[in-house]
FILOVEX-56790 format. One record per atom (N, C-alpha, C): x, y, z. Coordinates in steps of 0.2 Angstrom, whole numbers, padded with zeros to 4 digits, always signed. Layout:
<dovexs>
XYZ
...
</dovexs>
This chain:
<dovexs>
+0004-0006+0000
+0000+0000-0001
+0004+0006+0000
+0010+0006+0005
+0014+0012+0005
+0017+0014-0002
+0020+0009-0005
+0023+0010-0012
+0018+0013-0017
+0012+0010-0017
+0007+0013-0022
+0006+0020-0021
+0006+0022-0014
+0004+0029-0012
+0010+0034-0015
+0016+0031-0013
+0022+0035-0015
+0023+0037-0022
+0020+0032-0026
+0022+0032-0033
+0016+0038-0036
+0011+0039-0033
+0006+0044-0035
+0008+0051-0034
+0013+0052-0030
+0014+0059-0028
+0019+0062-0034
+0016+0068-0037
+0019+0070-0043
+0025+0075-0041
+0031+0073-0040
+0036+0077-0038
+0042+0075-0041
+0047+0080-0041
+0054+0078-0043
+0058+0074-0037
+0061+0069-0038
+0064+0065-0032
+0070+0068-0029
+0073+0073-0031
+0079+0076-0028
+0078+0084-0027
+0081+0086-0022
+0080+0093-0020
+0087+0097-0023
+0085+0103-0025
+0090+0106-0029
+0094+0110-0023
+0100+0113-0025
+0104+0117-0020
+0100+0122-0017
+0096+0126-0021
+0091+0131-0019
+0086+0129-0014
+0084+0123-0014
+0079+0120-0009
+0083+0119-0002
+0090+0117-0003
+0094+0115+0003
+0096+0121+0007
+0097+0126+0003
+0102+0132+0006
+0097+0138+0008
+0098+0141+0013
+0093+0147+0014
+0098+0151+0018
+0098+0158+0016
+0104+0162+0019
+0101+0165+0026
+0095+0165+0028
+0093+0167+0035
+0093+0162+0040
+0095+0163+0046
+0094+0158+0052
+0086+0158+0053
+0084+0151+0054
+0077+0150+0055
+0074+0154+0061
+0068+0155+0061
+0064+0158+0066
+0064+0153+0072
+0064+0155+0078
+0063+0152+0084
+0055+0151+0085
+0052+0156+0084
+0044+0157+0086
+0041+0161+0080
+0035+0159+0079
+0031+0164+0074
+0024+0164+0076
+0022+0169+0078
+0015+0170+0081
+0010+0172+0074
+0004+0170+0075
-0001+0172+0070
-0003+0179+0071
-0002+0182+0065
-0003+0189+0065
-0011+0190+0063
-0013+0196+0063
-0020+0198+0059
-0019+0196+0051
-0023+0193+0048
-0023+0191+0041
-0020+0197+0037
-0014+0194+0034
-0011+0200+0029
-0011+0197+0022
-0014+0191+0021
-0014+0188+0014
-0021+0186+0013
-0023+0187+0006
-0029+0185+0004
-0029+0179-0001
-0023+0177-0001
-0021+0172-0007
-0017+0167-0005
-0019+0161-0006
-0015+0155-0003
-0011+0151-0009
-0005+0149-0008
-0002+0144-0012
+0000+0139-0008
-0002+0133-0010
-0001+0127-0007
+0002+0120-0011
+0007+0118-0008
+0010+0112-0012
+0004+0107-0014
+0005+0103-0019
-0001+0099-0021
-0001+0093-0017
+0004+0091-0013
+0004+0086-0009
+0000+0087-0004
-0001+0093-0001
-0005+0094+0005
-0012+0095+0002
-0014+0096-0004
-0021+0096-0006
-0024+0089-0006
-0020+0084-0008
-0022+0077-0008
-0019+0073-0003
-0017+0076+0003
-0014+0072+0008
-0018+0066+0011
-0024+0067+0011
-0029+0063+0015
-0029+0055+0010
-0027+0056+0004
-0026+0051+0000
-0020+0046+0003
-0015+0049+0006
-0009+0045+0008
-0010+0043+0015
-0016+0042+0018
-0017+0039+0025
-0015+0032+0026
-0012+0031+0031
-0009+0025+0032
-0013+0022+0039
-0019+0025+0041
-0022+0023+0046
-0029+0022+0045
-0031+0019+0039
-0038+0018+0037
-0041+0012+0041
-0037+0008+0043
-0040+0003+0047
-0041+0005+0055
-0039+0011+0057
-0040+0013+0063
-0047+0017+0063
-0050+0018+0068
-0057+0022+0069
-0055+0029+0069
-0053+0031+0064
-0052+0039+0064
-0056+0043+0059
-0061+0047+0061
-0066+0049+0057
-0064+0055+0053
-0068+0058+0049
-0066+0063+0044
-0065+0069+0048
-0062+0074+0044
-0059+0080+0047
-0066+0085+0049
-0066+0088+0054
-0071+0093+0056
-0070+0099+0053
-0074+0104+0053
-0073+0111+0051
-0067+0114+0055
-0067+0113+0062
-0062+0115+0066
-0055+0113+0064
-0055+0106+0063
-0049+0103+0061
-0046+0107+0055
-0050+0108+0050
-0048+0111+0044
-0046+0119+0044
-0050+0121+0050
-0048+0129+0051
-0041+0129+0054
-0039+0124+0058
-0032+0124+0061
-0027+0122+0056
-0029+0117+0052
-0024+0116+0046
-0023+0121+0042
-0029+0124+0040
-0028+0130+0035
-0023+0136+0038
-0025+0137+0044
-0021+0142+0047
-0014+0141+0048
-0012+0135+0049
-0005+0132+0050
-0002+0133+0042
-0005+0131+0037
-0003+0132+0030
-0002+0139+0029
-0006+0143+0031
-0006+0150+0029
+0000+0154+0033
+0001+0151+0038
+0007+0154+0042
+0013+0152+0039
+0014+0147+0036
+0020+0144+0032
+0020+0148+0026
+0014+0149+0023
+0014+0153+0016
+0016+0160+0017
+0015+0163+0022
+0016+0170+0024
+0024+0171+0025
+0026+0166+0029
+0034+0166+0029
+0038+0165+0022
+0035+0160+0019
+0038+0160+0012
+0037+0166+0008
+0031+0169+0008
+0031+0175+0004
+0036+0181+0006
+0038+0181+0012
+0042+0187+0015
+0049+0184+0016
+0050+0178+0013
+0057+0176+0012
+0060+0175+0020
+0056+0172+0024
+0059+0171+0031
+0059+0164+0032
+0065+0162+0034
+0067+0155+0035
+0063+0153+0041
+0062+0146+0041
+0059+0142+0046
+0061+0134+0045
+0060+0131+0051
+0063+0124+0051
+0059+0120+0056
+0060+0114+0056
+0057+0109+0060
+0058+0111+0068
+0062+0116+0070
+0063+0118+0076
+0059+0125+0077
+0056+0127+0072
+0052+0133+0073
+0045+0132+0077
+0044+0136+0081
+0037+0134+0085
+0033+0140+0083
+0027+0137+0080
+0022+0141+0078
+0016+0142+0083
+0014+0148+0084
+0009+0149+0089
+0003+0153+0086
-0003+0150+0088
-0009+0153+0085
-0013+0155+0092
-0014+0162+0092
-0018+0165+0097
-0025+0164+0096
-0029+0162+0101
-0036+0159+0101
-0040+0165+0098
-0038+0171+0101
-0043+0177+0100
-0042+0178+0092
-0035+0179+0089
-0034+0179+0082
-0037+0174+0077
-0036+0169+0080
-0039+0162+0076
-0047+0164+0076
-0050+0166+0081
-0058+0166+0080
-0059+0173+0075
-0055+0177+0076
-0055+0183+0071
-0055+0181+0064
-0050+0178+0063
-0048+0175+0056
-0055+0172+0053
-0057+0168+0057
-0063+0162+0054
-0070+0165+0057
-0069+0171+0059
-0076+0174+0061
-0081+0170+0065
-0076+0167+0070
-0080+0164+0076
-0082+0168+0081
-0088+0169+0083
-0090+0173+0088
-0091+0169+0094
-0088+0170+0100
-0088+0166+0106
-0093+0170+0111
-0099+0167+0112
-0103+0169+0117
-0102+0168+0124
-0105+0172+0128
-0104+0170+0136
-0106+0163+0137
-0111+0160+0134
-0113+0153+0135
-0107+0149+0133
-0104+0150+0127
-0098+0147+0124
-0093+0147+0129
-0092+0152+0132
-0086+0153+0138
-0088+0149+0144
-0093+0149+0146
-0095+0145+0152
-0096+0138+0151
-0097+0135+0145
-0098+0129+0143
-0091+0126+0140
-0086+0132+0139
-0080+0129+0136
-0080+0126+0129
-0085+0127+0125
-0086+0124+0119
-0080+0125+0114
-0078+0131+0113
-0073+0131+0108
-0067+0128+0111
-0065+0128+0117
-0059+0125+0119
-0059+0116+0119
-0065+0114+0120
-0067+0108+0119
-0066+0105+0111
-0069+0110+0107
-0068+0108+0100
-0061+0108+0098
-0057+0113+0100
-0050+0113+0098
-0046+0107+0101
-0048+0106+0108
-0043+0100+0110
-0045+0093+0106
-0053+0093+0104
-0054+0087+0100
-0051+0087+0094
-0050+0092+0090
-0047+0093+0084
-0040+0091+0085
-0037+0094+0090
-0029+0091+0090
-0028+0084+0091
-0033+0081+0094
-0032+0073+0096
-0034+0070+0088
-0039+0073+0085
-0040+0070+0078
-0033+0071+0073
-0031+0077+0073
-0026+0079+0069
-0020+0075+0070
-0018+0073+0076
-0013+0070+0078
-0014+0062+0077
-0019+0059+0077
-0021+0053+0076
-0021+0051+0068
-0020+0055+0063
-0019+0054+0057
-0011+0052+0056
-0011+0048+0051
-0003+0045+0049
-0003+0044+0041
+0002+0047+0039
+0003+0047+0031
+0009+0044+0029
+0009+0041+0023
+0016+0039+0021
+0017+0043+0014
+0023+0046+0014
+0025+0050+0008
+0032+0050+0007
+0035+0053+0002
+0041+0052+0000
+0045+0059+0003
+0050+0057+0007
+0055+0062+0010
+0060+0064+0004
+0059+0071+0002
+0063+0074-0003
+0070+0074-0002
+0073+0073+0004
+0080+0074+0005
+0083+0067+0005
+0079+0062+0007
+0082+0055+0007
+0079+0052+0001
+0074+0054-0001
+0071+0050-0008
+0068+0044-0005
+0066+0043+0002
+0064+0037+0005
+0057+0038+0007
+0053+0033+0008
+0047+0033+0012
+0047+0036+0018
+0043+0040+0021
+0043+0042+0028
+0036+0043+0030
+0035+0042+0036
+0029+0043+0039
+0028+0048+0045
+0023+0052+0044
+0022+0057+0050
+0014+0058+0050
+0013+0062+0055
+0006+0066+0055
+0006+0072+0052
+0001+0077+0053
+0001+0084+0051
+0006+0087+0054
+0007+0086+0060
+0012+0090+0065
+0017+0085+0069
+0023+0088+0070
+0028+0085+0074
+0024+0084+0080
+0022+0090+0083
+0018+0090+0089
+0013+0096+0089
+0007+0096+0093
+0003+0102+0093
-0001+0101+0100
-0001+0106+0103
-0004+0107+0110
-0008+0114+0110
-0012+0113+0115
-0016+0119+0117
-0016+0120+0124
-0014+0127+0125
-0013+0130+0132
-0012+0137+0133
-0015+0140+0138
-0014+0147+0139
-0017+0151+0133
-0023+0149+0130
-0025+0152+0125
-0021+0152+0118
-0017+0147+0117
-0013+0147+0112
-0012+0140+0109
-0013+0139+0103
-0012+0132+0099
-0005+0133+0097
+0000+0128+0100
+0007+0129+0098
+0009+0122+0094
+0012+0123+0089
+0014+0117+0085
+0021+0118+0081
+0023+0112+0079
+0029+0112+0074
+0028+0107+0069
+0030+0109+0063
+0030+0105+0057
+0035+0098+0056
+0033+0093+0055
+0038+0087+0054
+0043+0090+0049
+0050+0087+0050
+0055+0090+0045
+0053+0088+0037
+0051+0082+0036
+0049+0081+0029
+0044+0086+0027
+0039+0088+0031
+0034+0092+0029
+0037+0099+0026
+0042+0102+0030
+0045+0108+0029
+0048+0108+0022
+0051+0103+0020
+0053+0102+0012
+0047+0104+0007
+0041+0101+0009
+0035+0102+0004
+0033+0109+0005
+0032+0111+0011
+0030+0119+0012
+0034+0124+0008
+0040+0123+0008
+0044+0127+0004
+0045+0126-0004
+0043+0120-0006
+0044+0118-0013
+0037+0119-0017
+0038+0124-0022
+0032+0126-0025
+0032+0125-0033
+0036+0119-0034
+0035+0118-0042
+0029+0115-0045
+0025+0112-0040
+0018+0110-0042
+0014+0112-0036
+0010+0116-0038
+0006+0119-0032
-0001+0121-0034
-0006+0123-0029
-0013+0125-0030
-0014+0131-0027
-0017+0136-0030
-0017+0143-0028
-0025+0145-0028
-0027+0149-0023
-0034+0151-0023
-0035+0157-0018
-0040+0159-0018
-0042+0165-0014
-0044+0163-0007
-0040+0165-0002
-0042+0162+0005
-0049+0164+0008
-0052+0169+0005
-0059+0172+0008
-0063+0166+0006
-0063+0163+0001
-0068+0157-0001
-0068+0152+0004
-0062+0151+0007
-0061+0145+0012
-0064+0147+0018
-0063+0154+0020
-0065+0157+0026
-0073+0156+0026
-0076+0158+0020
-0083+0158+0020
-0087+0151+0020
-0083+0147+0017
-0085+0139+0017
-0085+0136+0025
-0080+0139+0028
-0079+0136+0035
-0083+0140+0040
-0087+0145+0038
-0091+0149+0042
-0098+0145+0043
-0099+0140+0040
-0105+0137+0041
-0105+0133+0047
-0106+0136+0053
-0105+0132+0059
-0110+0125+0060
-0116+0127+0057
-0121+0121+0057
-0119+0116+0053
-0115+0116+0048
-0114+0111+0043
-0107+0109+0045
-0106+0106+0052
-0099+0105+0055
-0094+0101+0050
-0096+0096+0048
-0092+0091+0044
-0092+0093+0036
-0099+0095+0035
-0100+0096+0027
-0095+0101+0024
-0094+0107+0029
-0090+0113+0027
-0083+0110+0026
-0081+0105+0030
-0074+0103+0028
-0073+0099+0022
-0078+0095+0021
-0078+0091+0014
-0079+0097+0008
-0082+0102+0009
-0083+0107+0003
-0077+0110+0003
-0073+0112+0008
-0066+0115+0006
-0061+0109+0003
-0062+0103+0005
-0058+0098+0002
-0059+0098-0006
-0066+0097-0007
-0068+0097-0015
-0066+0103-0018
-0066+0109-0015
-0065+0115-0018
-0057+0116-0020
-0053+0114-0015
-0046+0114-0016
-0044+0109-0021
-0048+0104-0022
-0045+0099-0027
-0048+0101-0034
-0053+0104-0035
-0056+0107-0041
-0051+0113-0043
-0049+0117-0038
-0044+0122-0039
-0037+0120-0041
-0035+0114-0039
-0028+0111-0041
-0029+0108-0049
-0035+0106-0050
-0035+0103-0058
-0037+0109-0062
-0040+0115-0061
-0042+0120-0065
-0038+0122-0071
-0031+0122-0070
-0027+0124-0076
-0026+0119-0081
-0027+0112-0079
-0025+0106-0084
-0032+0103-0086
-0037+0106-0084
-0044+0102-0086
-0046+0105-0093
-0049+0099-0097
-0051+0102-0104
-0058+0107-0103
-0058+0111-0108
-0064+0115-0108
-0069+0113-0113
-0075+0112-0111
-0081+0109-0115
-0086+0115-0114
-0088+0118-0121
-0093+0123-0120
-0092+0129-0115
-0085+0131-0115
-0083+0136-0111
-0083+0134-0103
-0083+0128-0101
-0082+0126-0094
-0077+0120-0094
-0075+0121-0088
-0069+0116-0087
-0072+0109-0084
-0070+0104-0087
-0073+0097-0085
-0067+0093-0082
-0069+0091-0075
-0064+0088-0071
-0067+0081-0068
-0063+0076-0068
-0066+0070-0066
-0063+0067-0060
-0066+0065-0055
-0063+0061-0049
-0066+0055-0048
-0063+0050-0047
-0065+0043-0046
-0069+0043-0039
-0073+0038-0038
-0077+0037-0032
-0073+0036-0026
-0067+0031-0027
-0062+0029-0021
-0058+0035-0020
-0056+0040-0025
-0052+0046-0023
-0056+0051-0019
-0063+0051-0020
-0067+0056-0016
-0068+0053-0010
-0069+0047-0009
-0070+0044-0002
-0064+0045+0002
-0059+0044+0000
-0052+0044+0003
-0051+0052+0005
-0051+0056+0000
-0051+0063+0002
-0055+0066+0008
-0062+0063+0007
-0066+0065+0013
-0066+0061+0019
-0062+0056+0019
-0062+0051+0025
-0068+0047+0026
-0071+0045+0021
-0078+0042+0021
-0077+0035+0017
-0072+0032+0018
-0071+0025+0014
-0076+0020+0016
-0078+0020+0022
-0083+0015+0024
-0090+0018+0025
-0092+0024+0023
-0098+0027+0024
-0102+0028+0018
-0108+0028+0019
-0112+0028+0013
-0110+0024+0007
-0110+0018+0009
-0108+0013+0003
-0111+0013-0004
-0117+0015-0003
-0121+0015-0010
-0120+0022-0013
-0118+0022-0019
-0117+0028-0022
-0123+0034-0022
-0129+0031-0023
-0134+0036-0022
-0134+0040-0015
-0132+0036-0010
-0132+0039-0004
-0127+0044-0003
-0120+0042-0005
-0115+0046-0006
-0116+0053-0009
-0119+0052-0015
-0120+0058-0019
-0125+0062-0015
-0131+0060-0012
-0136+0064-0010
-0134+0067-0003
-0131+0063+0001
-0129+0066+0008
-0122+0069+0008
-0118+0069+0003
-0111+0072+0003
-0110+0076-0003
-0110+0074-0009
-0109+0078-0015
-0113+0083-0016
-0119+0081-0016
-0125+0087-0018
-0125+0092-0013
-0124+0090-0006
-0124+0095-0001
-0118+0100-0001
-0113+0097-0003
-0107+0102-0002
-0106+0106-0008
-0109+0103-0014
-0109+0108-0019
-0113+0113-0018
-0119+0113-0015
-0124+0119-0013
-0120+0123-0008
-0115+0121-0004
-0111+0126+0000
-0107+0130-0004
-0103+0127-0009
-0099+0129-0013
-0102+0135-0018
-0108+0133-0019
-0112+0138-0024
-0114+0143-0020
-0115+0142-0013
-0118+0148-0009
-0112+0153-0008
-0106+0151-0006
-0101+0155-0003
-0095+0156-0008
-0095+0154-0014
-0090+0155-0019
-0093+0158-0025
-0089+0160-0030
-0091+0161-0036
-0090+0155-0041
-0089+0149-0038
-0088+0144-0043
-0094+0139-0044
-0096+0138-0050
-0102+0135-0051
-0101+0128-0054
-0104+0123-0051
-0103+0116-0052
-0109+0112-0054
-0109+0108-0059
-0114+0104-0061
-0110+0096-0060
-0114+0091-0058
-0111+0085-0057
-0114+0080-0061
-0110+0075-0064
-0113+0070-0067
-0110+0062-0065
-0113+0058-0064
-0111+0051-0063
-0108+0047-0069
-0103+0044-0069
-0101+0041-0074
-0101+0033-0072
-0104+0029-0077
-0105+0022-0075
-0099+0018-0080
-0098+0013-0076
-0094+0007-0079
-0098+0001-0078
-0101-0001-0083
-0107-0007-0081
-0112-0003-0078
-0114-0007-0072
-0121-0004-0069
-0119+0001-0063
-0112+0002-0061
-0110+0005-0055
-0107+0012-0058
-0108+0017-0054
-0105+0023-0055
-0098+0023-0052
-0093+0024-0056
-0086+0023-0053
-0083+0030-0053
-0086+0035-0057
-0082+0042-0056
-0087+0047-0057
-0086+0053-0055
-0090+0059-0056
-0087+0064-0060
-0091+0066-0065
-0088+0073-0069
-0092+0079-0066
-0086+0083-0065
-0088+0090-0062
-0088+0095-0068
-0093+0098-0070
-0093+0103-0074
-0092+0110-0071
-0086+0113-0072
-0086+0118-0068
-0085+0125-0071
-0088+0130-0069
-0088+0137-0072
-0084+0142-0066
-0078+0142-0068
-0073+0146-0063
-0073+0154-0065
-0074+0158-0060
-0074+0165-0061
-0067+0167-0065
-0067+0172-0069
-0061+0173-0072
-0055+0175-0068
-0056+0178-0062
-0050+0180-0057
-0047+0173-0055
-0051+0168-0054
-0049+0162-0052
-0043+0158-0057
-0043+0161-0062
-0039+0158-0068
-0033+0162-0070
-0033+0168-0066
-0028+0173-0069
-0023+0173-0063
-0017+0168-0064
-0013+0168-0058
-0008+0175-0058
-0006+0176-0064
-0002+0182-0065
-0005+0189-0061
-0011+0189-0063
-0014+0196-0061
-0015+0195-0052
-0016+0189-0050
-0017+0188-0043
-0010+0190-0039
-0005+0187-0043
+0002+0188-0039
+0004+0195-0040
+0002+0199-0045
+0003+0206-0047
+0000+0210-0041
-0006+0209-0041
-0010+0211-0035
-0007+0211-0028
-0005+0204-0026
-0004+0203-0020
+0004+0207-0018
+0008+0208-0024
+0014+0211-0023
+0013+0218-0021
+0008+0221-0025
+0005+0228-0024
+0003+0229-0017
+0000+0225-0014
-0003+0225-0007
+0001+0223-0002
+0007+0220-0004
+0011+0217+0002
+0014+0222+0006
+0014+0221+0012
+0017+0225+0017
+0025+0226+0016
+0028+0232+0017
+0035+0232+0016
+0039+0229+0021
+0036+0229+0028
+0039+0225+0033
+0035+0220+0035
+0037+0214+0037
+0034+0208+0039
+0033+0209+0047
+0029+0204+0050
+0027+0205+0057
+0033+0204+0061
+0038+0199+0060
+0044+0199+0064
+0048+0205+0063
+0048+0208+0058
+0052+0214+0056
+0050+0220+0059
+0043+0221+0059
+0040+0226+0063
+0041+0225+0070
+0041+0220+0073
+0042+0219+0080
+0050+0221+0082
+0054+0219+0078
+0061+0220+0079
+0063+0228+0079
+0061+0230+0073
+0063+0238+0071
+0059+0242+0076
+0053+0240+0078
+0049+0245+0082
+0053+0247+0088
+0056+0241+0091
+0060+0242+0098
+0067+0246+0096
+0070+0244+0091
+0076+0248+0089
+0074+0255+0088
+0068+0256+0084
+0067+0264+0083
+0066+0268+0090
+0062+0265+0094
+0061+0268+0100
+0066+0269+0105
+0072+0266+0103
+0078+0267+0106
+0083+0272+0103
+0081+0275+0098
+0085+0279+0093
+0084+0286+0096
+0089+0289+0097
+0088+0296+0100
+0084+0301+0095
+0087+0301+0089
+0085+0305+0083
+0077+0304+0082
+0075+0298+0082
+0068+0296+0081
+0064+0298+0086
+0066+0297+0093
+0062+0299+0099
+0061+0306+0099
+0066+0309+0097
+0065+0317+0097
+0059+0320+0093
+0059+0317+0086
+0054+0318+0082
+0046+0315+0084
+0047+0309+0085
+0041+0305+0085
+0038+0303+0092
+0041+0304+0097
+0039+0301+0103
+0034+0307+0106
+0028+0305+0109
+0024+0310+0112
+0026+0311+0119
+0024+0317+0121
+0026+0319+0128
+0023+0314+0133
+0027+0311+0138
+0025+0308+0143
+0024+0301+0141
+0024+0298+0135
+0023+0292+0132
+0028+0287+0135
+0025+0282+0139
+0029+0277+0141
+0032+0272+0135
+0038+0269+0136
+0041+0267+0131
+0037+0261+0128
+0034+0256+0133
+0030+0251+0130
+0025+0253+0126
+0021+0258+0127
+0016+0261+0122
+0019+0263+0116
+0025+0267+0117
+0028+0270+0111
+0030+0264+0106
+0033+0259+0108
+0035+0253+0104
+0029+0251+0101
+0023+0249+0105
+0017+0247+0102
+0014+0252+0096
+0015+0258+0097
+0012+0262+0092
+0016+0262+0086
+0023+0261+0087
+0027+0261+0081
+0026+0255+0077
+0026+0250+0081
+0024+0243+0078
+0018+0243+0073
+0012+0246+0076
+0006+0247+0073
+0007+0251+0066
+0011+0257+0068
+0012+0261+0062
+0016+0259+0056
+0020+0254+0057
+0024+0251+0052
+0021+0246+0048
+0014+0245+0050
+0010+0241+0046
+0007+0245+0039
+0009+0252+0040
+0007+0256+0034
+0013+0257+0030
+0013+0256+0024
+0019+0257+0020
+0021+0263+0019
+0017+0268+0019
+0019+0276+0019
+0023+0278+0026
+0021+0274+0032
+0025+0276+0037
+0032+0273+0037
+0032+0267+0034
+0039+0263+0034
+0043+0268+0029
+0041+0271+0023
+0044+0275+0020
+0047+0281+0023
+0042+0285+0027
+0043+0290+0031
+0048+0289+0037
+0049+0283+0039
+0053+0281+0044
+0059+0279+0041
+0061+0279+0034
+0066+0275+0031
+0073+0277+0034
+0074+0284+0034
+0081+0286+0036
+0082+0283+0044
+0077+0283+0048
+0079+0280+0055
+0080+0273+0054
+0076+0270+0050
+0076+0262+0050
+0083+0260+0047
+0085+0264+0042
+0092+0262+0040
+0097+0263+0045
+0096+0269+0049
+0101+0270+0054
+0101+0264+0060
+0096+0261+0061
+0096+0255+0066
+0097+0248+0063
+0099+0249+0056
+0101+0242+0054
+0097+0239+0048
+0091+0242+0046
+0087+0239+0042
+0089+0240+0034
+0089+0235+0030
+0091+0236+0023
+0086+0233+0019
+0084+0237+0015
+0079+0236+0009
+0079+0240+0004
+0081+0236-0002
+0080+0240-0009
+0074+0243-0010
+0068+0238-0009
+0061+0241-0010
+0060+0247-0006
+0061+0248+0000
+0059+0254+0003
+0064+0259+0001
+0070+0258+0000
+0075+0263-0002
+0073+0267-0010
+0070+0262-0014
+0068+0264-0021
+0062+0269-0019
+0058+0267-0015
+0051+0271-0014
+0053+0278-0010
+0058+0277-0006
+0060+0283-0002
+0064+0288-0006
+0067+0286-0011
+0072+0290-0015
+0070+0289-0023
+0064+0291-0025
+0062+0290-0032
+0067+0294-0037
+0070+0300-0034
+0074+0304-0040
+0080+0300-0042
+0082+0295-0037
+0088+0291-0037
+0087+0285-0042
+0081+0282-0041
+0080+0276-0044
+0075+0276-0050
+0071+0282-0050
+0067+0283-0055
+0059+0281-0054
+0055+0283-0056
+0048+0281-0056
+0047+0274-0059
+0051+0272-0063
+0049+0266-0067
+0053+0260-0064
+0056+0261-0059
+0059+0256-0055
+0055+0250-0053
+0056+0244-0055
+0052+0239-0053
+0051+0238-0046
+0047+0235-0043
+0046+0233-0036
+0049+0226-0035
+0056+0227-0031
+0059+0222-0030
+0057+0216-0026
+0058+0210-0027
+0056+0205-0023
+0060+0203-0017
+0066+0207-0017
+0071+0206-0011
+0067+0210-0005
+0067+0205+0000
+0065+0207+0007
+0070+0211+0011
+0067+0213+0017
+0071+0216+0022
+0077+0211+0025
+0082+0213+0025
+0088+0209+0028
+0088+0212+0036
+0090+0206+0040
+0091+0207+0047
+0098+0209+0048
</dovexs>
């Protein structure tokens, strides 16, 4: 079984030197910040990872909406670090603040929820489910089969979800030669269906897999046509032994999640069963994708234009350094403002690109190096036509 699964992974077997080397020291900790991206890029292995389960004989249920929210948040955090060229590894501790987690997923915690501990109960159950899953996949470094869960460890305490990625996962998180991209807002909307606890998770799984195939699917009458076998869908949803009759599977799962996708996204889907003999063995998904879902170049261009000049770790570091700079304090510090409040105000202001440009002389003085900000702060030197460089700020 393991060999068969490994052969299905569409990757190059060896890592390049670029994959192995990174100039920056890996972060020790990374905290979830307020959402700074509306755009997700995800390695294809993670989109279909439920197919590589090695625990099918165990009693492990399908993913819940909370499970999927935690997973998506973890992948989003890795994606943001990739986007900002910030290095991380298996030793990096990722931390999700519960308040920011709820804000991201638009979860309202009522007084009753607090008294009953519902959200905490859901998170702890999710952590158990996520860690009970086991996968066999290819280690890109050794080119050998490897087994792991989603996380090397994951725990909840003091209003934080803390986790680390398994070392082999890191290789896939940073490798983007085969990837799926989509707008994160659609996933957030799908998972906002609190009353559809499991169905919303299935909807995300189907949505991601359709997004994965969108650029390769044939076009018929102006619509993309995508085929998935019944066994593949069952594995992806974690429903291998549930709804054995195809009519039940379609009525209780596929039809309902297509309704959710239609309600919360601009993707329109029509489904048809394909028979081999008397049995339906696969389904044809006739998909009408909105134009912006098919224009990757435009999405990347917009993302670059909207990207903050300073990442969260950089804002945290340089706000402290600016608050200690005599020249900066003389100009920007308010009368009787305590140091802690001054640092917090600077850190918040650095989320505004115009402020980062305004503060640039002082940022340079405390050791910040960025060609992007340098160009924007000195247009006469670099000219208005200078391209927005992808090089990020150096520590």
